[in-house]
C-alpha positions as CSV (number, residue, x, y, z in Angstrom):
1,M,38.1,49.2,81.6
2,L,35.2,51.3,82.7
3,H,35.3,49.6,86.0
4,R,38.9,50.6,86.6
5,L,38.1,54.2,85.8
6,L,35.3,54.2,88.2
7,V,37.3,52.6,91.0
8,G,40.2,55.0,90.4
9,T,37.9,58.0,90.5
10,A,36.2,56.7,93.7
11,L,39.6,56.3,95.4
12,A,41.0,59.6,94.3
13,L,37.9,61.7,95.2
14,P,38.5,61.7,99.0
15,L,42.1,62.8,98.4
16,L,41.0,65.7,96.2
17,A,38.4,66.8,98.7
18,A,41.0,66.8,101.6
19,A,43.5,68.9,99.7
20,P,43.4,72.6,100.7
21,L,42.4,75.1,98.1
22,P,44.8,77.9,97.2
23,A,42.1,80.4,97.6
24,Q,41.7,79.5,101.3
25,A,45.4,80.2,102.0
26,A,45.3,83.7,100.6
27,P,43.3,85.4,103.4
28,K,45.5,83.7,106.1
29,E,48.7,85.0,104.4
30,A,47.2,88.5,104.1
31,A,46.3,88.5,107.9
32,E,49.9,87.5,108.7
33,T,51.3,90.2,106.5
34,A,49.1,92.8,108.2
35,K,50.3,91.6,111.6
36,L,53.9,92.1,110.5
37,E,53.2,95.6,109.1
38,T,51.5,96.7,112.3
39,A,54.2,95.2,114.6
40,K,56.0,97.7,116.9
41,P,59.5,98.6,115.8
42,A,62.4,97.2,117.8
43,K,63.2,99.3,120.9
44,E,66.6,100.9,120.7
45,P,69.0,99.7,123.4
46,S,69.9,102.2,126.1
47,A,73.4,103.7,126.4
48,G,74.2,101.3,129.3
49,Q,73.0,98.3,127.3
50,S,75.1,99.3,124.3
51,A,78.2,99.8,126.5
52,A,77.7,96.4,128.1
53,R,77.4,94.7,124.7
54,A,80.6,96.4,123.6
55,R,82.4,95.3,126.7
56,Q,81.2,91.7,126.3
57,K,82.4,91.7,122.7
58,Q,85.8,93.0,123.6
59,C,86.1,90.5,126.5
60,G,85.0,87.7,124.1
61,T,87.7,88.7,121.6
62,E,90.3,88.7,124.4
63,W,89.1,85.3,125.7
64,R,89.3,83.7,122.3
65,A,92.9,85.1,121.8
66,L,94.1,83.4,125.0
67,T,95.8,80.0,124.9
68,D,94.6,77.2,127.3
69,A,97.5,77.9,129.7
70,Q,96.6,81.6,129.8
71,K,93.0,80.8,130.4
72,A,93.9,78.7,133.4
73,T,95.6,81.7,135.0
74,Q,92.9,84.2,134.1
75,G,90.1,81.9,135.4
76,P,89.4,78.6,133.8
77,K,85.8,79.4,132.8
78,W,84.3,82.2,130.7
79,P,82.1,83.6,133.6
80,Q,85.1,84.2,135.8
81,F,87.0,85.8,133.0
82,W,84.0,87.9,132.0
83,S,83.6,89.2,135.5
84,K,87.2,90.3,135.8
85,C,87.3,91.7,132.3
86,N,84.0,93.6,132.7
87,K,85.2,95.2,136.0
88,R,88.5,96.1,134.3
89,L,86.8,97.7,131.3
90,K,84.3,99.6,133.5
91,G,87.1,101.0,135.5
92,N,85.8,99.5,138.7
93,D,88.9,97.3,139.2
94,K,90.2,98.2,142.7
95,A,93.0,95.7,142.7
């Protein structure tokens, strides 16, 4: 019986030694928290970027509302539709 206890302890000892201690993780977490607190705030988009995003959302809504047959006449792919829609919304449509 004592032999089993000694063998079990000898086998478990390396596993216990390899396990990280909770006290070692605390400084690492504190350093990561400090990095997040000192991070620069997100830069606000410019007026042009905001307008482009609004046009893209509106064109996306129009694209999703089209049927497959309508998409074929508007341009079969999103990039072609986006180009035409963006020009139209900007007011640069000369056609």
